[in-house]
C-alpha positions in Angstrom: 14.0 -5.5 -2.7 15.4 -2.5 -3.8 13.7 1.5 -3.7 11.2 1.3 -6.9 10.3 -2.3 -7.4 9.0 -1.9 -3.5 6.6 0.8 -4.9 5.6 -1.9 -8.2 5.0 -5.0 -5.8 3.6 -2.3 -3.5 1.3 -0.4 -6.7 0.0 -4.1 -8.0 -0.4 -5.5 -4.4 -2.9 -2.5 -3.8 -4.3 -3.0 -7.0 -5.5 -6.2 -6.8 -6.7 -5.1 -2.4 -8.5 -2.2 -3.8 -10.0 -3.3 -6.9 -12.5 -0.7 -7.0 -9.4 2.1 -7.5 -7.5 0.0 -9.3 -7.4 2.6 -12.1 -6.2 5.3 -10.0 -4.1 3.0 -8.3 -2.3 1.9 -12.1 -1.9 5.5 -13.1 -0.8 7.7 -10.1 2.4 8.9 -10.6 2.4 11.5 -7.3 5.2 11.0 -5.6 2.7 11.0 -2.2 1.1 7.3 -3.6 4.2 6.0 -4.2 5.3 6.7 -0.2 2.2 4.8 0.4 2.8 2.2 -2.5 6.3 1.7 -1.1 6.1 1.3 2.9 2.8 -0.7 1.6 4.9 -3.5 0.0 7.4 -2.8 3.3 4.7 -3.7 5.5 3.4 -6.7 4.2 6.3 -7.8 3.7 7.3 -7.2 7.1 4.1 -9.4 8.5 4.9 -12.1 6.3 8.2 -12.4 7.6 7.0 -12.6 11.1 3.4 -14.6 10.4 4.7 -18.0 10.3 6.2 -17.6 14.4 4.0 -18.2 16.7 5.8 -15.8 19.6 5.0 -13.5 16.5 1.5 -13.2 16.6 1.0 -9.8 18.0 3.2 -8.4 16.0 1.6 -9.8 13.1 -1.9 -7.8 14.5 0.0 -4.6 14.3 1.8 -4.9 10.7 -2.2 -6.3 10.0 -3.3 -3.3 10.7 -0.4 -1.0 9.5 -1.4 -2.7 6.5 -5.5 -1.4 6.9 -4.3 1.5 7.6 -2.4 2.7 4.2 -5.4 0.8 2.5 -7.3 3.6 4.1 -4.4 6.0 3.4 -4.4 5.9 -0.5 -8.3 5.5 -0.4 -8.9 9.3 1.0 -5.6 10.0 -1.3 -7.2 8.7 -4.7 -10.8 10.5 -3.7 -9.0 14.3 -2.5 -10.3 16.4 -5.3 -7.1 17.9 -6.2 -5.4 14.6 -6.9 -7.8 13.1 -9.5 -7.5 16.9 -11.2 -3.2 16.1 -11.6 -4.0 12.9 -13.1 -7.0 13.2 -15.6 
């Protein structure tokens, strides 16, 4: 998947996971935000690839944790005053 496609897929996935942040996520243009969206999509893809294999359950948990951590980064980044001022 191309980088821009990953970013947009990650954006949409995060908007679904974080409905209270949906408007801000969909409006985000900051390069840091776009990188977080891409990283999220990559982590989800890796986790889903491993998910069907019983021997990889520990790795799946690690990717679940990574996804959760990225979600928390997105929430914090969207709540930063400097970010909301740039998008208004």
